[in-house]
C-alpha positions, 0 to 999 in steps of 0.5 A: 500500500506504500502509505505512512500510518500512525503507530502508537504503543500504549502499553498496559491499561485497564480493559475499559481504557483499552476498549475506549482507546480503540473507539476513540482512534476510530472517531478521531480517524473518521474526523480526520484528526489522525492518520490510519493507525496501528496500535499495540497494547497490553492489559494490566489484569487478565481481562475477558472481552465479549463480542458486541452481540454476545449474550454475556449473562448466558455465557459468562460465569461472573463469580469466577471472573471475580474469583480470578481477579479478571476485568470484564468488558464488551467490545465494539467488535463482534465475535466470541469471548477472548481472555486477554492475558499474556499477549500482544494486542493490536488494533487498526483504524483505516478509512473504508475508502482506501482502495486497498480495503475490500468491501467484504469483511473476510477479504479485508481480514485477509489483506490486513492479516498479511501483516500478522502472518509475516509477524509470526514468520519474524518469530520463526513460526510458519502460520497459515490462514484458516478456511474453516468448514461452514458447519462448525458447532457454535462456541462462546470461547473465541480460541475454540475455533478459527474464523476465516483468515485467522491464523493457524499452525498445524490446524490449531488457532494462534490468534483471534481477530474481530472487526467493525465498520462505523463512520466510514472507518474499519476497526480491526483488533486482535489478540496474539497470545504468548501463553494461555492459562487454560484453567482460568479460561474455562473457569470463566464460562458457564457449562451444563456440568463440571464434566463438560467443562473438563472435557472442553478444557482437555480438548482445547489443546488440540484446537489452540496453541500459543507462541511460547508452546510452538517455539519452546521459548518464553517471549516478551511483549517487546519481542512481539512488538518488534516482530509484528511491527516489522511484519506490517511494515514489510508485508503491507509496505507501511511506513510508520510515524509515531503517534502521541496523544495529547492530554485532551485526547487522553481525557476523552479516552478516560471519559469514554472508559468511565461513561461506557466501558466501565458501565454495566449498561454497556457491558451486560445489557447492551445486546438487549438494545441492539 
């Protein structure tokens, strides 16, 4: 695409701040205040994010969310629930009008995820695109099955992505785990019986894998940041210019986090009014 994008690494923040910042970037890009932007971030506490349309009250065991000291938030994007913990998270905001952004969600995933695929290569991991069969059982747990053009290694899912389009802007964000606490993950959801929970958890290792498991090496946030920034740069032919937020922009993010993403009205009951 041979374009200059903004790049910002906001480091570790709470779940409400992280989701508010992604929405704020979308708003600012729509208003022409910032260029197309790639953002990297982490989470100060393990955080469960549910998809925009997901019925959280049906799926999530909130007593266990509290027990594990997790934060809980609803995303602006669709898809299933994701446990964000030991990972690099990325987000992209870019105008839908760009000629390199396809109109179809799946085709746009494919284009933008080339940077992710190359990021894995930078870590010595040969990943591939998932093209799952249509008839798969529904699941509330994101990493239990890959969506089209998400990344897999030997058929096991290694990253989760979600996308939305609002105000003429595409927002895509995704989770790139270094490791995953499977015990915690399966504790956070409701299951008809403990036996089913155990079976699902045991089967999960056949469905998902993480960077540290594949490489038998412990990675850091900075390792991933370097690899995936290089991945986007080389594969999508992007140049980056550092994006720094002003104090008033941070104020806007904090306001949105407080009034929306920290509120039960959005996090729990939102699907009723959608």
